[in-house]
C-alpha positions as a Markdown table, in Angstrom:
| # | Residue | x | y | z |
|---|---|---|---|---|
| 1 | Met | 163.7 | 77.1 | 76.0 |
| 2 | Pro | 160.2 | 78.2 | 74.4 |
| 3 | Ala | 157.5 | 76.2 | 73.5 |
| 4 | Ala | 155.5 | 77.3 | 70.4 |
| 5 | Ile | 152.2 | 78.2 | 69.8 |
| 6 | Val | 151.3 | 77.3 | 66.4 |
| 7 | Leu | 147.8 | 79.5 | 65.1 |
| 8 | Ala | 145.9 | 77.3 | 62.5 |
| 9 | Gly | 142.4 | 78.1 | 63.4 |
| 10 | Gly | 139.8 | 80.4 | 61.2 |
| 11 | Gly | 137.5 | 79.4 | 58.8 |
| 12 | Pro | 137.2 | 78.7 | 55.1 |
| 13 | Glu | 137.8 | 81.6 | 52.8 |
| 14 | Pro | 136.1 | 81.4 | 49.3 |
| 15 | Val | 139.5 | 81.7 | 47.6 |
| 16 | Leu | 139.9 | 77.9 | 48.9 |
| 17 | Ala | 139.0 | 74.2 | 47.6 |
| 18 | Pro | 136.0 | 73.8 | 49.4 |
| 19 | Asp | 137.8 | 71.0 | 51.6 |
| 20 | Leu | 139.8 | 72.8 | 52.8 |
| 21 | Pro | 139.1 | 73.8 | 56.3 |
| 22 | Asn | 141.3 | 77.0 | 56.8 |
| 23 | Lys | 144.0 | 78.7 | 54.9 |
| 24 | Ala | 146.4 | 76.3 | 57.2 |
| 25 | Phe | 145.5 | 73.4 | 54.8 |
| 26 | Leu | 146.4 | 74.9 | 51.7 |
| 27 | Ser | 149.4 | 73.1 | 50.3 |
| 28 | Val | 152.4 | 75.3 | 49.1 |
| 29 | Gly | 155.9 | 73.7 | 47.9 |
| 30 | Gly | 153.8 | 70.6 | 48.1 |
| 31 | Leu | 153.0 | 70.5 | 51.7 |
| 32 | Pro | 150.4 | 72.1 | 54.1 |
| 33 | Leu | 151.1 | 75.4 | 55.5 |
| 34 | Val | 150.6 | 74.0 | 58.8 |
| 35 | Val | 153.3 | 70.9 | 57.7 |
| 36 | Arg | 155.7 | 73.5 | 56.5 |
| 37 | Val | 155.6 | 75.5 | 59.4 |
| 38 | Thr | 155.8 | 72.5 | 62.2 |
| 39 | Gln | 158.9 | 71.1 | 60.2 |
| 40 | Ala | 160.6 | 74.7 | 60.5 |
| 41 | Leu | 159.7 | 74.8 | 64.5 |
| 42 | Arg | 161.1 | 71.4 | 64.7 |
| 43 | Gln | 164.3 | 72.3 | 63.3 |
| 44 | Ala | 165.0 | 75.3 | 65.2 |
| 45 | Ala | 167.1 | 75.1 | 68.3 |
| 46 | Ser | 165.4 | 77.4 | 70.7 |
| 47 | Val | 161.9 | 75.8 | 70.5 |
| 48 | Asp | 161.8 | 73.0 | 72.7 |
| 49 | Arg | 157.7 | 72.2 | 71.9 |
| 50 | Ile | 155.7 | 72.8 | 69.5 |
| 51 | Leu | 151.3 | 73.5 | 70.2 |
| 52 | Val | 148.9 | 73.9 | 67.3 |
| 53 | Val | 145.8 | 75.2 | 67.9 |
| 54 | Gly | 142.4 | 74.7 | 65.5 |
| 55 | Pro | 141.0 | 71.7 | 64.1 |
| 56 | Thr | 142.0 | 68.9 | 66.0 |
| 57 | Gly | 140.6 | 66.4 | 63.7 |
| 58 | Asp | 142.2 | 67.5 | 60.8 |
| 59 | Leu | 145.2 | 68.3 | 62.4 |
| 60 | Ala | 145.5 | 65.0 | 63.7 |
| 61 | Gln | 146.2 | 63.6 | 60.0 |
| 62 | Leu | 148.5 | 65.9 | 59.2 |
| 63 | Leu | 150.5 | 66.1 | 62.6 |
| 64 | Asp | 152.4 | 63.6 | 64.3 |
| 65 | His | 151.5 | 62.5 | 67.9 |
| 66 | Ser | 154.8 | 64.7 | 69.2 |
| 67 | Ile | 152.5 | 68.4 | 68.5 |
| 68 | Asp | 150.2 | 69.1 | 71.2 |
| 69 | Leu | 146.9 | 69.9 | 69.6 |
| 70 | Val | 144.3 | 72.4 | 70.8 |
| 71 | Pro | 140.8 | 73.0 | 70.0 |
| 72 | Gly | 140.8 | 76.1 | 68.0 |
| 73 | Gln | 138.3 | 79.0 | 70.1 |
| 74 | Ala | 136.7 | 81.9 | 68.9 |
| 75 | Thr | 139.4 | 84.6 | 68.6 |
| 76 | Met | 143.0 | 84.8 | 67.9 |
| 77 | Met | 143.9 | 85.2 | 71.7 |
| 78 | Asp | 141.3 | 83.1 | 72.8 |
| 79 | Asn | 143.2 | 80.3 | 71.0 |
| 80 | Val | 146.4 | 82.0 | 72.4 |
| 81 | Ala | 145.1 | 81.8 | 76.0 |
| 82 | Ala | 143.9 | 78.2 | 75.2 |
| 83 | Ala | 147.4 | 77.0 | 74.8 |
| 84 | Ile | 148.7 | 78.8 | 77.3 |
| 85 | Thr | 146.6 | 76.3 | 79.9 |
| 86 | Arg | 148.5 | 73.9 | 78.8 |
| 87 | Leu | 152.1 | 75.5 | 79.6 |
| 88 | Pro | 151.7 | 75.9 | 83.2 |
| 89 | Gly | 154.7 | 77.8 | 84.4 |
| 90 | Ala | 156.1 | 78.8 | 81.4 |
| 91 | Arg | 158.7 | 82.0 | 81.4 |
| 92 | Arg | 158.1 | 82.4 | 77.7 |
| 93 | Ala | 156.0 | 81.5 | 74.8 |
| 94 | Leu | 156.4 | 82.0 | 71.1 |
| 95 | Val | 153.6 | 82.6 | 69.4 |
| 96 | Ile | 153.3 | 82.3 | 65.3 |
| 97 | Ala | 150.9 | 81.9 | 62.1 |
| 98 | Ala | 150.6 | 78.5 | 60.6 |
| 99 | Asp | 150.5 | 80.9 | 57.4 |
| 100 | Leu | 154.5 | 81.3 | 56.5 |
| 101 | Pro | 155.6 | 79.2 | 53.8 |
| 102 | Leu | 159.2 | 81.0 | 54.0 |
| 103 | Leu | 159.9 | 79.8 | 57.4 |
| 104 | Thr | 163.3 | 78.6 | 58.6 |
| 105 | Gly | 164.4 | 77.3 | 61.9 |
| 106 | Gln | 167.3 | 79.6 | 61.4 |
| 107 | Ala | 164.9 | 82.2 | 61.1 |
| 108 | Val | 163.4 | 81.6 | 64.2 |
| 109 | Asp | 166.8 | 80.8 | 66.1 |
| 110 | Arg | 167.9 | 84.5 | 64.4 |
| 111 | Phe | 164.4 | 85.8 | 66.3 |
| 112 | Ala | 164.9 | 84.4 | 69.1 |
| 113 | Ala | 168.6 | 85.2 | 69.9 |
| 114 | Leu | 167.7 | 88.8 | 69.2 |
| 115 | Cys | 164.8 | 88.7 | 72.1 |
| 116 | Thr | 167.6 | 89.5 | 74.9 |
| 117 | Gly | 167.0 | 92.4 | 77.7 |
| 118 | Asp | 164.2 | 92.8 | 80.2 |
| 119 | Ala | 161.6 | 93.3 | 77.6 |
| 120 | Arg | 158.6 | 90.8 | 78.6 |
| 121 | Cys | 157.1 | 91.0 | 74.8 |
| 122 | Phe | 159.1 | 90.8 | 71.4 |
| 123 | Tyr | 157.6 | 91.9 | 68.4 |
| 124 | Pro | 159.3 | 91.4 | 65.1 |
| 125 | Ile | 159.5 | 93.6 | 62.3 |
| 126 | Val | 160.7 | 93.7 | 58.7 |
| 127 | Pro | 162.0 | 96.4 | 56.2 |
| 128 | Gln | 160.2 | 96.7 | 52.9 |
| 129 | Thr | 163.7 | 96.2 | 51.1 |
| 130 | Ala | 163.8 | 92.7 | 52.8 |
| 131 | Ile | 160.3 | 92.2 | 51.5 |
| 132 | Glu | 160.6 | 93.2 | 48.0 |
| 133 | Gly | 165.0 | 92.6 | 47.1 |
| 134 | Arg | 162.9 | 89.3 | 47.5 |
| 135 | Phe | 159.3 | 89.3 | 46.4 |
| 136 | Pro | 159.7 | 92.7 | 44.6 |
| 137 | Thr | 155.5 | 91.8 | 43.5 |
| 138 | Ala | 154.1 | 91.2 | 46.9 |
| 139 | Arg | 152.0 | 93.8 | 49.2 |
| 140 | Lys | 152.1 | 94.1 | 52.4 |
| 141 | Thr | 150.8 | 97.0 | 54.9 |
| 142 | Tyr | 154.5 | 99.3 | 55.6 |
| 143 | Val | 154.5 | 101.6 | 58.1 |
| 144 | Gln | 157.4 | 104.8 | 57.6 |
| 145 | Leu | 158.9 | 105.5 | 60.4 |
| 146 | Thr | 162.0 | 107.3 | 61.5 |
| 147 | Asp | 164.1 | 104.6 | 61.5 |
| 148 | Gly | 163.0 | 102.8 | 57.9 |
| 149 | Val | 159.9 | 101.3 | 56.5 |
| 150 | Phe | 158.5 | 98.6 | 58.0 |
| 151 | Cys | 156.0 | 95.7 | 58.3 |
| 152 | Gly | 154.3 | 93.5 | 61.6 |
| 153 | Gly | 155.2 | 89.7 | 61.1 |
| 154 | Ser | 153.5 | 87.4 | 62.4 |
| 155 | Ala | 154.8 | 86.3 | 65.3 |
| 156 | Met | 155.4 | 87.4 | 69.6 |
| 157 | Leu | 157.3 | 86.0 | 72.3 |
| 158 | Phe | 156.1 | 87.0 | 75.4 |
| 159 | Asp | 156.1 | 85.6 | 78.8 |
| 160 | Pro | 152.5 | 83.9 | 79.1 |
| 161 | Ser | 151.8 | 85.1 | 83.0 |
| 162 | Leu | 151.1 | 88.7 | 81.4 |
| 163 | Leu | 148.4 | 88.1 | 78.4 |
| 164 | Asp | 145.8 | 89.4 | 80.0 |
| 165 | Arg | 147.9 | 93.1 | 80.1 |
| 166 | Val | 149.5 | 92.0 | 77.0 |
| 167 | Arg | 146.1 | 91.2 | 75.2 |
| 168 | Pro | 144.9 | 94.5 | 74.5 |
| 169 | Leu | 147.9 | 95.7 | 73.4 |
| 170 | Val | 148.4 | 92.5 | 70.6 |
| 171 | Glu | 144.9 | 92.6 | 69.2 |
| 172 | Arg | 145.9 | 96.3 | 68.4 |
| 173 | Leu | 149.0 | 95.4 | 66.4 |
| 174 | Val | 147.0 | 92.4 | 64.8 |
| 175 | Ala | 144.7 | 95.1 | 63.5 |
| 176 | Gly | 147.0 | 97.4 | 63.1 |
| 177 | Arg | 148.7 | 95.1 | 60.4 |
| 178 | Lys | 146.2 | 96.3 | 57.9 |
| 179 | Lys | 144.8 | 99.7 | 59.5 |
| 180 | Pro | 148.2 | 101.5 | 60.9 |
| 181 | Trp | 146.4 | 104.5 | 61.8 |
| 182 | Leu | 144.5 | 101.9 | 65.0 |
| 183 | Leu | 147.9 | 101.1 | 66.3 |
| 184 | Ala | 148.9 | 105.1 | 66.3 |
| 185 | Gln | 145.2 | 105.5 | 68.3 |
| 186 | Leu | 146.3 | 102.9 | 71.1 |
| 187 | Phe | 149.3 | 105.2 | 71.8 |
| 188 | Gly | 147.6 | 108.7 | 71.8 |
| 189 | Trp | 147.1 | 111.8 | 69.7 |
| 190 | Ala | 150.7 | 113.3 | 70.3 |
| 191 | Thr | 151.5 | 109.7 | 68.6 |
| 192 | Val | 148.6 | 109.7 | 65.9 |
| 193 | Met | 150.1 | 113.7 | 65.2 |
| 194 | Lys | 154.1 | 111.9 | 64.9 |
| 195 | Phe | 152.7 | 108.8 | 62.9 |
| 196 | Ala | 151.0 | 110.5 | 60.2 |
| 197 | Ala | 153.8 | 112.9 | 59.5 |
| 198 | His | 156.2 | 110.3 | 59.7 |
| 199 | Thr | 158.3 | 111.2 | 62.6 |
| 200 | Leu | 157.5 | 108.0 | 65.1 |
| 201 | Ser | 160.5 | 106.1 | 66.3 |
| 202 | Ile | 160.7 | 103.0 | 66.9 |
| 203 | Ala | 162.1 | 103.9 | 70.6 |
| 204 | Glu | 158.5 | 106.2 | 71.0 |
| 205 | Ile | 156.5 | 103.2 | 70.3 |
| 206 | Glu | 158.5 | 101.0 | 72.7 |
| 207 | Thr | 158.1 | 103.4 | 75.1 |
| 208 | Lys | 154.6 | 104.6 | 74.7 |
| 209 | Ala | 153.8 | 100.7 | 74.5 |
| 210 | Arg | 155.3 | 100.4 | 77.6 |
| 211 | Glu | 152.8 | 103.2 | 79.1 |
| 212 | Val | 149.8 | 100.7 | 78.4 |
| 213 | Thr | 151.0 | 97.7 | 79.1 |
| 214 | Gly | 152.9 | 98.1 | 82.2 |
| 215 | Phe | 155.8 | 96.4 | 81.0 |
| 216 | Pro | 158.9 | 96.6 | 79.1 |
| 217 | Val | 158.1 | 95.6 | 74.7 |
| 218 | Arg | 160.7 | 96.2 | 72.0 |
| 219 | Ala | 160.2 | 95.8 | 68.7 |
| 220 | Ile | 163.2 | 93.5 | 66.7 |
| 221 | Ile | 164.1 | 94.6 | 63.4 |
| 222 | Leu | 164.7 | 90.8 | 60.8 |
| 223 | Asp | 166.4 | 91.5 | 57.7 |
| 224 | Gly | 164.4 | 87.9 | 55.8 |
| 225 | Pro | 160.9 | 88.2 | 55.3 |
| 226 | Glu | 160.7 | 84.5 | 56.7 |
| 227 | Leu | 158.2 | 85.7 | 59.9 |
| 228 | Ala | 156.4 | 88.0 | 57.9 |
| 229 | Leu | 155.3 | 87.0 | 54.1 |
| 230 | Asp | 152.2 | 85.3 | 54.9 |
| 231 | Val | 149.7 | 84.2 | 52.5 |
| 232 | Asp | 146.5 | 86.4 | 52.6 |
| 233 | Ala | 143.0 | 85.9 | 50.8 |
| 234 | Asp | 142.8 | 88.9 | 49.6 |
| 235 | Arg | 146.4 | 89.3 | 48.7 |
| 236 | Pro | 146.9 | 86.6 | 45.8 |
| 237 | Glu | 149.9 | 87.9 | 44.1 |
| 238 | Asn | 151.5 | 87.2 | 47.4 |
| 239 | Leu | 150.7 | 83.2 | 47.4 |
| 240 | Arg | 151.5 | 83.4 | 43.5 |
| 241 | Ala | 155.1 | 84.9 | 44.2 |
| 242 | Leu | 155.4 | 81.8 | 47.1 |
| 243 | Arg | 154.4 | 79.5 | 45.2 |
| 244 | Ala | 156.4 | 80.3 | 42.7 |
| 245 | Ala | 159.3 | 80.5 | 44.5 |
| 246 | Leu | 158.6 | 77.1 | 46.2 |
| 247 | Glu | 157.1 | 74.9 | 44.0 |
| 248 | Pro | 158.3 | 73.5 | 41.1 |
| 249 | Pro | 157.2 | 74.9 | 37.3 |
| 250 | Gly | 153.8 | 73.2 | 36.4 |
| 251 | Ala | 152.6 | 72.3 | 40.1 |
| 252 | Ala | 148.9 | 71.7 | 40.7 |
| 253 | Pro | 147.8 | 74.3 | 43.4 |
| 254 | Asn | 145.0 | 73.6 | 46.0 |
């Protein structure tokens, strides 16, 4: 079973209360986001260890001693690398954002169960209908492929020994979640043209990803929003929709 690395780093944001270190500490449904995510991971049969990367002093006040705390670094992938040093010999690691208030243990287990075959890196994608069917006012950046219209998730399951080779791809994937053309550019101009014409398929992206990294990469289609609908400072409507779903009427936000 893989260890889970929760990314709870970053700095203060103007939309947050001044006493919050970052959005991982924002309360939704009566609990800080990082607590909600770690509780969901505890309920996942596919996860046997949890590491949280971020401001360790603040995290220690919220999380119990069974969770390993890793000091936050400069960038997201630096955070991943710091956590991986605590996992010598691990064959798989689940990297997941701390701002997924809908996350459940069942959703994590569904994703893990679909990560089969010879791929060394798995990335969740979620159909637009799976997001908007439950949260019609939520905003995400969608990509139209021949297989459907999808947004990227905020998680990844991969072989930690391949970090240096997967890092450029992941950094472009993260950038491409809001600027999809950056993802297309990684794979060459022919792919860019097919992307612009909406004639690019998931299989073609996987083939190109393998060419870039040198190992098999697979996109996993999920049928729910749990690993994709995050709290984004640029999209307050998402937070409003999530609070409406998870909090009783009249609850006071922080």
